[in-house]
C-alpha positions in Angstrom: 8.3 16.3 -20.6 11.6 14.5 -20.4 11.9 10.7 -20.7 14.8 9.1 -18.8 17.3 7.6 -21.2 18.8 4.2 -20.2 22.4 5.5 -20.2 21.8 8.9 -18.5 18.8 9.4 -16.2 17.5 13.0 -16.0 20.4 15.2 -14.8 21.0 18.8 -14.0 23.9 21.0 -15.0 26.1 19.5 -12.3 25.5 16.0 -13.6 23.3 15.0 -10.6 19.8 13.5 -10.9 17.2 16.1 -11.5 13.9 14.9 -10.1 11.9 17.5 -12.0 13.0 15.7 -15.2 12.2 12.2 -14.1 9.6 10.5 -16.2 9.7 6.8 -17.2 7.7 3.8 -17.9 7.8 1.2 -15.2 8.1 -1.7 -17.7 11.4 -0.1 -18.8 13.0 1.0 -15.6 13.1 -0.8 -12.2 11.2 1.0 -9.5 14.1 0.9 -7.1 16.2 2.8 -9.6 13.6 5.6 -9.9 13.3 5.8 -6.1 17.0 6.0 -5.8 17.2 8.9 -8.3 14.7 10.9 -6.3 16.5 10.0 -3.0 19.8 11.1 -4.5 18.4 14.5 -5.4 17.4 15.3 -1.7 14.3 16.9 -3.0 10.7 16.9 -1.6 7.6 16.1 -3.7 5.5 13.3 -5.0 6.4 10.5 -7.4 3.1 10.0 -9.3 2.5 6.6 -11.0 -0.5 6.3 -13.3 -1.8 3.2 -15.1 -4.3 0.6 -13.9 -3.2 0.9 -10.3 -2.4 4.6 -9.7 -0.1 5.3 -6.7 1.4 8.3 -5.0 4.8 8.0 -3.3 5.9 10.9 -1.0 9.4 12.2 -0.4 10.8 14.7 2.1 14.4 15.9 1.4 15.0 12.8 -0.7 13.7 10.4 2.0 10.8 8.1 1.2 8.2 9.1 3.8 4.9 7.4 2.7 2.8 6.3 -0.1 -0.8 5.4 -1.0 -2.7 3.5 -3.6 -5.5 5.7 -5.1 -7.6 2.5 -5.2 -7.4 2.3 -1.4 -7.8 5.9 -0.2 -7.9 5.1 3.6 -4.5 6.3 4.6 -5.5 9.8 6.0 -8.6 8.5 7.8 -6.6 5.6 9.3 -3.8 7.8 10.7 -6.3 10.4 12.0 -8.2 7.6 13.8 -5.2 6.4 15.8 -5.8 7.0 19.5 -3.5 9.7 21.0 -2.0 7.3 23.6 -0.1 5.2 21.1 -0.2 7.5 18.2 3.5 7.6 17.2 4.1 3.9 16.8 0.6 3.0 15.6 0.5 5.8 13.1 4.0 4.9 11.7 2.8 1.3 11.3 -0.2 2.4 9.4 1.8 4.7 7.1 4.3 1.9 6.5 1.5 -0.6 5.7 0.0 1.7 3.1 3.4 2.5 1.6 4.2 -1.2 1.2 0.8 -1.8 -0.4 1.4 1.1 -2.8 4.8 -0.2 -3.8 3.4 -3.7 -4.3 0.8 -2.3 -6.7 3.7 -0.8 -8.8 5.5 -4.1 -8.9 2.7 -5.8 -10.8 3.8 -5.5 -14.5 2.1 -2.7 -16.5 2.9 0.1 -18.9 2.3 2.7 -16.1 4.3 6.0 -16.2 6.1 7.5 -13.3 6.7 11.2 -13.0 8.2 13.2 -10.1 6.4 16.4 -9.1 8.6 18.6 -6.8 6.9 20.5 -4.1 6.7 20.9 -0.3 6.9 17.8 1.8 3.6 16.3 2.9 3.0 17.8 6.4 1.3 14.6 7.7 3.9 12.2 6.4 7.2 14.1 6.5 7.9 13.0 10.1 8.3 9.4 8.9 11.3 7.9 7.0 11.5 4.5 5.4 14.5 2.7 3.8 13.9 2.1 0.1 15.5 -1.3 0.0 13.6 -2.6 3.0 10.2 -1.4 1.8 10.8 -2.7 -1.7 11.6 -6.1 -0.3 8.4 -6.0 1.9 6.5 -5.0 -1.3 7.7 -8.1 -3.1 6.6 -10.2 -0.2 3.2 -8.5 -0.3 2.7 -9.2 -4.0 3.2 -12.9 -3.2 0.8 -12.7 -0.2 -1.9 -11.0 -2.4 -1.6 -13.9 -4.9 -2.4 -16.3 -2.1 -5.3 -14.2 -0.8 -6.7 -13.8 -4.3 -7.2 -17.5 -4.6 -9.8 -17.3 -1.8 -11.0 -13.7 -2.2 -10.9 -13.0 -6.0 -12.4 -9.5 -5.9 -13.2 -6.7 -3.5 -16.8 -7.1 -4.8 -17.0 -10.5 -3.1 -19.7 -10.7 -0.4 -18.9 -12.7 2.7 -21.0 -14.1 5.5 -20.5 -15.8 8.8 -20.2 -19.5 8.6 -23.3 -21.2 9.9 -21.2 -23.5 12.1 -17.6 -24.2 13.0 -15.8 -27.0 11.2 -16.1 -30.4 13.0 -12.4 -30.2 13.9 -13.0 -27.0 16.0 -14.9 -26.7 19.3 -13.9 -23.1 19.8 -11.9 -20.3 18.2 -10.0 -17.3 19.6 -10.5 -14.1 17.6 -7.9 -11.4 18.3 -9.2 -7.8 18.7 -7.9 -6.7 15.3 -9.6 -9.5 13.5 -12.8 -9.0 15.5 -13.0 -5.4 14.2 -13.2 -6.9 10.7 -15.4 -9.9 11.6 -18.0 -7.7 13.2 -18.6 -6.1 9.8 -19.2 -9.3 7.9 -23.0 -9.6 7.6 -23.8 -11.3 4.3 -24.6 -8.0 2.6 -21.4 -6.0 2.7 -18.7 -6.8 0.1 -15.0 -6.7 0.8 -14.7 -3.1 -0.3 -17.5 -2.1 2.1 -15.7 -3.8 4.9 -12.4 -2.1 4.1 -14.2 1.3 4.1 -16.1 0.6 7.3 -13.0 -0.6 9.2 -10.8 2.4 8.1 -7.9 0.0 7.6 -5.8 -0.8 4.5 -7.2 -3.2 2.0 -4.3 -5.6 2.6 -4.8 -5.5 6.3 -8.5 -6.3 6.0 -8.2 -8.9 3.3 -5.4 -10.6 5.3 -7.8 -10.8 8.3 -10.7 -12.1 6.2 -8.4 -14.7 4.6 -7.3 -16.0 8.0 -10.9 -16.3 9.2 -12.0 -18.0 5.9 -9.3 -20.5 6.2 -10.2 -21.0 9.9 -13.8 -21.6 8.9 -15.3 -18.7 10.7 -16.3 -16.8 7.5 -17.8 -18.4 4.4 -17.7 -17.3 0.8 -21.3 -17.9 -0.5 
């Protein structure tokens, strides 16, 4: 086990970053630095992050190609469930959504450890490529969004129900197809985690839809 020193991250004989030697605590090294080291190595494998919010980040020839939070294991089922007609764009959007969610989990301060495990590129995800700076920026935005959602939905154990009536200020509401797929699973007995599992979508995607409909007054928190 090699710990990355501040002045000289894990390096090989040529002085280049050696991903097989990368191991660091996230409270000591910025995530973008660790991702950059793996990217610079042009190696394939998985950056494993443990701690309270375990995450896997996948690389193919040094390119970041996907990621998933182990607390939200819906990535594979979601990609497999995309209809063949719009598969490429829709699948990429799902992979990116899970990647940003995974990165957001790593940005919440903790003493988690990160370790790169070299190996073959993930066959399902290696077709995708994502810019590190862009996804890190999106992850920061997602952390802020989660904080807003958490004020209304404090836990995935929260049970939701349909509002008995619309607010007095509304005579009708328009529910988009994506939100209806979430709303239809709100029955007063399922909690948020159940709804995420039943929908096959990411936790952030589902919680965002639930948040919108709670604010709108369509869903109530008992």
